[in-house]
N, C-alpha and C positions, 0 to 999 in steps of 0.2 A: 880969976885969971882968963884972959881971952884965949879962944881956941887956937890962935896962931902961936901963942906962947906955949901951948902944950904939945905941939908937933915933935919938938926935939926929944921929948921923953918917949915917943914912939919907936924911936930908932935905937935906944940903949947907948950907942955911941955913934960918932960922926959917919963911918962908913958902914955901919951895920944894916941889914935889910930892914925895911919898914915892918914894924909890928911882927918881927920874926918870933919872939919869945912871949910867952904868956904875960909877963909883966909889962913888955912893950905893947902888946896887943890891948892890955887894960888901959894904957895910956891913951892909945889911939881911939879906943872906943869912947873914952871920956871926951876927947878932943872932937870927935865926930859929933857926939851928942851936944856939945857946946856950940859948934859950928851951925848944926842944923837949928838950934834954938836961936841963933843969930841971924837965921835966914841965908846962910852961906849954902852955895851949890856944891856939887861933888867936883865940879871942874875947878872952882876956886880952891877947894881943899887940895886937889891934885897940884895945882900951880905951886901952893906953898911948900907941899912935900918936895917938889922938884927944885925950888928955890933952896930949900935946906940941904938937899943932896948936892947942889951945884957948889956949895962952900967947901965940900970935902973931896969930890971927885973931879979931877981936872980932865981926863981923857973923854973925849966926846963919845967914843964907842962904848966905853964902860958906863958912861953917864946914861946913855940910851937904854942899855940893857938894865941898869938898876931902876930906872924911871918905868920901864915896862913892867918889870916884877913888883914894883911898888904899886903901880896902877892896878894890876891884877889883885893884889891883896887889898887894896883900898875898895875896889868893887865888892869884895866878899864882906868887908866890914860894913860898907855903906848900904849892904843889902840890895845890890843891882846886879843883874846878871850880866855877864861879859857880852852875851848876845841877847839881841831882842827876841822876845817869845814869838814863835810862830803862831799867827793867828789861825784858829781852827775854823774850818768851814762847816757849816751845818750839814749834818747827814740827812740827805733826802730819802724819804721812804722808798724802798725799792718796790716797784711793781711787781706783784706775784703773778706769774702766768696763770691763765685759767686752767683749771683741772682739765685733763684729758680724760674723757669718759673711757673706761676699760671696756674692751670689746670682748 
């Protein structure tokens, strides 16, 4: 089964949140695994989730909220942080002041 065909199982039913329950999450993880094996990107997967969502949600405001929540869940399952990691700067050795002789 193609990964796109597996997306529907990730919702449980039409208006349910993406991968909200353990069984839905299992379907989502299998779909993601298949998508990655076929070379699909996270963005392609997200577009397919949004297309599925559009079949059932007609309000643009509700659709935006649902897609935002679905995207956050997808990031978790796709193993991508929502925010890019901050690049750590190398710590430079501090110069220690010369010992002051005791008087």
